[in-house]
TIDOMAR-408199 format. One record per residue (C-alpha): chain; x, y, z; residue in three letters. Coordinates in nm, 3 decimals. Example, Ala and Ser with C-alpha at 12.3 -4.5 7.8 and 13.67 -1.06 7.14 Angstrom:
! TIDOMAR-408199
{"A" {1.230 -0.450 0.780} "ALA"}
{"A" {1.367 -0.106 0.714} "SER"}
//
This chain:
! TIDOMAR-408199
{"A" {1.828 2.285 9.786} "MET"}
{"A" {2.050 2.523 9.701} "ALA"}
{"A" {2.281 2.580 9.436} "ARG"}
{"A" {2.617 2.667 9.511} "VAL"}
{"A" {2.872 2.759 9.212} "ALA"}
{"A" {3.249 2.655 9.300} "VAL"}
{"A" {3.518 2.862 9.070} "CYS"}
{"A" {3.813 2.636 9.027} "LEU"}
{"A" {4.085 2.744 8.889} "SER"}
{"A" {4.274 2.413 8.734} "GLY"}
{"A" {4.372 2.097 8.895} "CYS"}
{"A" {4.664 2.092 9.182} "GLY"}
{"A" {4.791 2.305 9.472} "PHE"}
{"A" {5.058 2.537 9.226} "LYS"}
{"A" {4.902 2.625 8.995} "ASP"}
{"A" {4.560 2.509 8.990} "GLY"}
{"A" {4.311 2.459 9.263} "SER"}
{"A" {4.425 2.283 9.554} "GLU"}
{"A" {4.285 1.969 9.540} "ILE"}
{"A" {4.211 1.905 9.922} "HIS"}
{"A" {4.060 2.258 9.903} "GLU"}
{"A" {3.843 2.179 9.612} "ALA"}
{"A" {3.806 1.811 9.670} "VAL"}
{"A" {3.627 1.910 10.066} "LEU"}
{"A" {3.427 2.181 9.952} "THR"}
{"A" {3.235 1.974 9.721} "LEU"}
{"A" {3.186 1.720 10.025} "LEU"}
{"A" {3.030 1.994 10.296} "ALA"}
{"A" {2.832 2.063 10.042} "LEU"}
{"A" {2.703 1.785 9.971} "ASP"}
{"A" {2.697 1.689 10.347} "ARG"}
{"A" {2.464 2.033 10.295} "GLY"}
{"A" {2.165 1.934 10.097} "GLY"}
{"A" {2.316 2.171 9.789} "ALA"}
{"A" {2.334 2.121 9.395} "GLN"}
{"A" {2.721 2.181 9.304} "ILE"}
{"A" {2.758 2.413 9.044} "VAL"}
{"A" {3.148 2.349 8.961} "CYS"}
{"A" {3.347 2.548 8.708} "CYS"}
{"A" {3.642 2.720 8.560} "ALA"}
{"A" {3.753 2.969 8.285} "PRO"}
{"A" {3.849 2.827 7.963} "ASP"}
{"A" {4.186 2.984 7.891} "ALA"}
{"A" {4.542 2.917 7.921} "ASP"}
{"A" {4.659 2.891 8.266} "GLN"}
{"A" {4.966 3.152 8.282} "PRO"}
{"A" {5.209 2.877 8.389} "SER"}
{"A" {5.234 2.522 8.458} "VAL"}
{"A" {5.416 2.339 8.738} "VAL"}
{"A" {5.582 2.019 8.793} "ASN"}
{"A" {5.410 1.890 9.098} "HIS"}
{"A" {5.702 1.655 9.146} "LEU"}
{"A" {5.976 1.847 9.052} "THR"}
{"A" {5.823 2.222 9.179} "GLY"}
{"A" {6.028 2.387 8.794} "GLN"}
{"A" {5.751 2.542 8.563} "THR"}
{"A" {5.733 2.338 8.273} "ALA"}
{"A" {5.780 2.594 8.032} "ALA"}
{"A" {5.673 2.431 7.743} "ALA"}
{"A" {5.371 2.257 7.881} "GLU"}
{"A" {5.078 2.450 7.813} "LYS"}
{"A" {4.695 2.354 8.002} "ARG"}
{"A" {4.290 2.499 7.990} "ASN"}
{"A" {4.166 2.561 8.320} "MET"}
{"A" {3.923 2.421 8.275} "LEU"}
{"A" {3.948 2.039 8.138} "ILE"}
{"A" {4.184 2.052 8.460} "GLU"}
{"A" {3.988 2.143 8.654} "ALA"}
{"A" {3.696 1.903 8.475} "ALA"}
{"A" {3.896 1.648 8.681} "ARG"}
{"A" {3.836 1.753 9.004} "ILE"}
{"A" {3.468 1.789 8.912} "ALA"}
{"A" {3.410 1.377 8.794} "ARG"}
{"A" {3.379 1.634 8.455} "GLY"}
{"A" {3.045 1.779 8.529} "GLN"}
{"A" {3.185 2.159 8.494} "ILE"}
{"A" {3.107 2.426 8.363} "GLN"}
{"A" {3.272 2.726 8.133} "ASP"}
{"A" {3.296 3.017 8.388} "LEU"}
{"A" {3.128 3.276 8.105} "ALA"}
{"A" {2.835 3.105 8.110} "ALA"}
{"A" {2.747 3.146 8.472} "VAL"}
{"A" {2.534 3.369 8.608} "ARG"}
{"A" {2.431 3.556 8.977} "ALA"}
{"A" {2.085 3.487 8.877} "THR"}
{"A" {2.100 3.069 8.829} "ASP"}
{"A" {2.304 2.999 9.194} "ILE"}
{"A" {2.237 3.136 9.506} "ASP"}
{"A" {2.577 3.149 9.673} "ALA"}
{"A" {2.941 3.106 9.557} "LEU"}
{"A" {3.297 2.964 9.672} "ILE"}
{"A" {3.637 3.015 9.616} "PHE"}
{"A" {3.837 2.720 9.671} "PRO"}
{"A" {4.297 2.815 9.705} "GLY"}
{"A" {4.612 2.724 9.549} "GLY"}
{"A" {4.837 2.920 9.389} "VAL"}
{"A" {4.603 2.887 9.062} "GLY"}
{"A" {4.348 3.168 9.252} "ALA"}
{"A" {4.709 3.414 9.236} "ALA"}
{"A" {4.772 3.345 8.879} "THR"}
{"A" {4.516 3.236 8.723} "ASN"}
{"A" {4.192 3.358 8.838} "LEU"}
{"A" {4.385 3.742 8.943} "CYS"}
{"A" {4.779 3.834 8.968} "THR"}
{"A" {4.779 3.843 9.280} "PHE"}
{"A" {5.052 3.628 9.337} "ALA"}
{"A" {5.264 3.852 9.110} "LYS"}
{"A" {5.103 4.248 9.138} "ASP"}
{"A" {4.980 4.187 9.498} "GLY"}
{"A" {4.782 4.468 9.573} "ALA"}
{"A" {4.805 4.634 9.265} "ASN"}
{"A" {4.617 4.282 9.073} "CYS"}
{"A" {4.447 4.243 8.795} "ASN"}
{"A" {4.157 4.011 8.838} "VAL"}
{"A" {4.036 3.793 8.561} "LEU"}
{"A" {3.742 3.982 8.410} "PRO"}
{"A" {3.449 3.674 8.445} "GLN"}
{"A" {3.590 3.616 8.757} "VAL"}
{"A" {3.543 4.018 8.900} "ALA"}
{"A" {3.206 3.999 8.689} "ARG"}
{"A" {3.044 3.738 8.899} "LEU"}
{"A" {3.146 3.879 9.200} "ILE"}
{"A" {3.013 4.129 9.137} "GLY"}
{"A" {2.672 4.072 9.065} "GLU"}
{"A" {2.692 3.795 9.406} "MET"}
{"A" {2.712 4.115 9.564} "LEU"}
{"A" {2.461 4.313 9.389} "GLU"}
{"A" {2.228 4.070 9.499} "THR"}
{"A" {2.304 4.043 9.804} "ASP"}
{"A" {2.416 3.631 9.775} "LYS"}
{"A" {2.670 3.494 9.955} "PRO"}
{"A" {3.031 3.454 9.810} "ILE"}
{"A" {3.283 3.207 10.024} "GLY"}
{"A" {3.702 3.250 9.966} "ALA"}
{"A" {3.943 3.009 10.100} "ILE"}
{"A" {4.299 2.964 10.169} "CYS"}
{"A" {4.491 3.286 9.873} "ILE"}
{"A" {4.166 3.303 9.753} "ALA"}
{"A" {4.015 3.610 9.997} "PRO"}
{"A" {4.308 3.813 9.862} "ALA"}
{"A" {4.108 3.850 9.440} "LEU"}
{"A" {3.739 3.869 9.679} "LEU"}
{"A" {3.902 4.205 9.810} "ALA"}
{"A" {4.030 4.335 9.515} "ARG"}
{"A" {3.733 4.332 9.314} "VAL"}
{"A" {3.504 4.447 9.635} "THR"}
{"A" {3.756 4.698 9.720} "THR"}
{"A" {3.732 4.895 9.353} "GLN"}
{"A" {3.353 4.846 9.414} "LEU"}
{"A" {3.395 5.088 9.674} "GLY"}
{"A" {3.356 4.823 9.970} "LEU"}
{"A" {3.581 4.786 10.294} "ARG"}
{"A" {3.491 4.397 10.285} "PRO"}
{"A" {3.654 4.145 10.625} "LYS"}
{"A" {3.923 3.900 10.557} "VAL"}
{"A" {4.109 3.645 10.575} "THR"}
{"A" {4.404 3.468 10.505} "ILE"}
{"A" {4.514 3.380 10.816} "GLY"}
{"A" {4.799 3.498 10.984} "ARG"}
{"A" {5.055 3.593 10.682} "ASP"}
{"A" {5.182 3.909 10.795} "ALA"}
{"A" {5.293 4.017 10.430} "THR"}
{"A" {4.974 3.890 10.236} "THR"}
{"A" {4.743 4.054 10.520} "ALA"}
{"A" {4.923 4.358 10.470} "ALA"}
{"A" {4.874 4.370 10.034} "ALA"}
{"A" {4.523 4.304 10.183} "ILE"}
{"A" {4.508 4.591 10.401} "GLU"}
{"A" {4.679 4.844 10.081} "LYS"}
{"A" {4.439 4.716 9.849} "MET"}
{"A" {4.163 4.880 10.144} "GLY"}
{"A" {4.024 4.515 10.296} "ALA"}
{"A" {4.003 4.486 10.685} "HIS"}
{"A" {4.246 4.137 10.758} "HIS"}
{"A" {4.143 3.960 11.040} "VAL"}
{"A" {4.336 3.709 11.217} "THR"}
{"A" {4.201 3.311 11.235} "CYS"}
{"A" {4.283 2.981 11.267} "ASP"}
{"A" {4.270 2.748 11.015} "ALA"}
{"A" {3.991 2.553 11.232} "THR"}
{"A" {3.774 2.833 11.187} "ASP"}
{"A" {3.604 3.103 10.920} "CYS"}
{"A" {3.595 3.506 10.972} "ILE"}
{"A" {3.260 3.716 10.862} "ILE"}
{"A" {3.141 3.954 10.651} "ASP"}
{"A" {2.792 4.024 10.782} "GLU"}
{"A" {2.723 4.354 10.598} "HIS"}
{"A" {2.912 4.210 10.257} "HIS"}
{"A" {2.815 3.871 10.328} "ASN"}
{"A" {3.140 3.732 10.309} "LEU"}
{"A" {3.291 3.450 10.468} "VAL"}
{"A" {3.659 3.366 10.456} "THR"}
{"A" {3.863 3.063 10.593} "THR"}
{"A" {4.290 3.035 10.577} "PRO"}
{"A" {4.281 2.653 10.489} "ALA"}
{"A" {4.644 2.521 10.381} "TYR"}
{"A" {4.759 2.972 10.422} "MET"}
{"A" {4.807 2.848 10.787} "LEU"}
{"A" {4.657 2.499 10.853} "ALA"}
{"A" {4.921 2.193 10.894} "SER"}
{"A" {4.676 1.884 10.720} "GLY"}
{"A" {4.376 1.856 10.597} "PRO"}
{"A" {4.173 1.814 10.959} "ALA"}
{"A" {4.215 2.130 11.014} "GLU"}
{"A" {4.092 2.235 10.668} "VAL"}
{"A" {3.857 2.020 10.665} "GLU"}
{"A" {3.745 2.174 11.000} "GLN"}
{"A" {3.803 2.624 10.870} "GLY"}
{"A" {3.604 2.458 10.517} "ILE"}
{"A" {3.308 2.320 10.705} "ARG"}
{"A" {3.227 2.589 10.916} "LYS"}
{"A" {3.265 2.830 10.609} "LEU"}
{"A" {3.025 2.612 10.412} "VAL"}
{"A" {2.809 2.561 10.702} "GLU"}
{"A" {2.830 2.943 10.693} "GLN"}
{"A" {2.763 2.988 10.305} "VAL"}
{"A" {2.447 2.775 10.303} "LEU"}
{"A" {2.303 2.944 10.587} "LYS"}
{"A" {2.311 3.306 10.408} "ARG"}
{"A" {2.203 3.062 10.106} "SER"}
{"A" {1.865 3.038 10.286} "ARG"}
{"A" {1.848 3.317 10.493} "ALA"}
//
């Protein structure tokens, strides 16, 4: 049974993990017979958004680990405790939190910084040639870490030209992809899918994530 870590960034697409993407990832992993290890950084989000109004809630503070526990039904670990030696694969769902909480891509683009704990775990996975999946905007943080290590990965965020250009500026290779499919970087053991960067609804997101999870599990058992 493959042991797969799912790294969350909070709860809610505007300031944390995209809930549909996270839940569909967990569903596909469960159907695939994986042992799921949900994790998130034990740190406050840089901002909180009211999902009803879309406005920043400046007076509110929310912790990524506590918020992500909502999605994980309380079964979640501090990211700091997760090591590549403990897992067979790693997946990052999307949501704005992937670009604001796990890294600063939303603000800094190609010059973004990645949370050290996130960069550390990605680096460990690459060193041990264990598969990594990234969904929606999350391939941007994956591109940043891998290119800083001197690699030129192949990833997708769908068709958004501005985001694709920022990924190319980092030194990664962006590949156009439909929401119902995924892109596989065989050389670096990476799988990415656009999800809500492109999808019109949950059905398309499910197709792409299901294919991503199938490929991640296939590689984790190779």
